[in-house]
N, C-alpha and C positions, 0 to 999 in steps of 0.2 A: 721268207726262211726265217730259224733261230738264228740266233746269232753269231759271229765266227769265234765267240770266246768258249775257251772247254771248261765244260762243271767239273769241277774240282768234287771231292766224295764228301768237304766240308761244307762245301755251297748247297749239295743235295741233299745232307740229312735236314739242312736247316729247313728246310721245304714242309710244306703240309702234307700228307698224300693225296688229298684233289689236286693241287699244283705240279707233283711227280707224276700224277695222269698225264694231267694238260703236256706237261714237258716230253711225257714218250710222247704221247700223241706227235707232238710236234715234230720231235726228232725221226718219228717214224716217215712222216711226212717229206719231212723233208731225205731222209735214204731213199723216199722211191723218186722222188726229184732226181737224186746222184744219179739215181741208176740209169733212171731215162738220159740224162745227158750221156752216161758213157753209152749206151745203147746207140746215140745218136752223132757221135761223134762231138759233142758240144760241150764239152765236162773243159773245165778248165784248171780247175783244184784238184787235184786228184788224191790230196791225202786229206780231204775233206772227209772223205767215206770211212776213212780209220778213224779217223776222231768221231764222226758221227755214229761209226757203228762201236765205240768202246761206252761213248755217253748213254747208248742204249744200254749197253751193259750194267753200268753204273746203277744207273734208274732202276733196272729192274732188280739188282744184287742188294737196294738199299729198301725194295717195296718186300722182298722177300723174308731179309729180315725182319721189318717190322711184325710181317704177318706172322714171325715164327715167334718171335717175342709176345704178340700178342694171343696167338694160341696155347703158351705155356701158362701165361696170365691166368 
C-alpha cells in the first residue's frame, strides 16, 4: 500500500507525468483494497478512504491541467 502521507498539491506538481501515472495507479489499488476491507468488515482506519479519494482527485486534476496546457502550446 501507499504511505499514509497526504500528497499536497505542490508535492504532486513536482512529479513527472510518468510518476503521476504510477502514483495514480497505486492510489487506485489502495482504494480498491480499502473498499474490500470495508465490505468484509476489516477496515480499521476509515478516514484513509477519504484521504485516498482526495489524493486521486488531486493527481487527476494536475494531469488534466498539464494536458490542457500541452494542447494550447
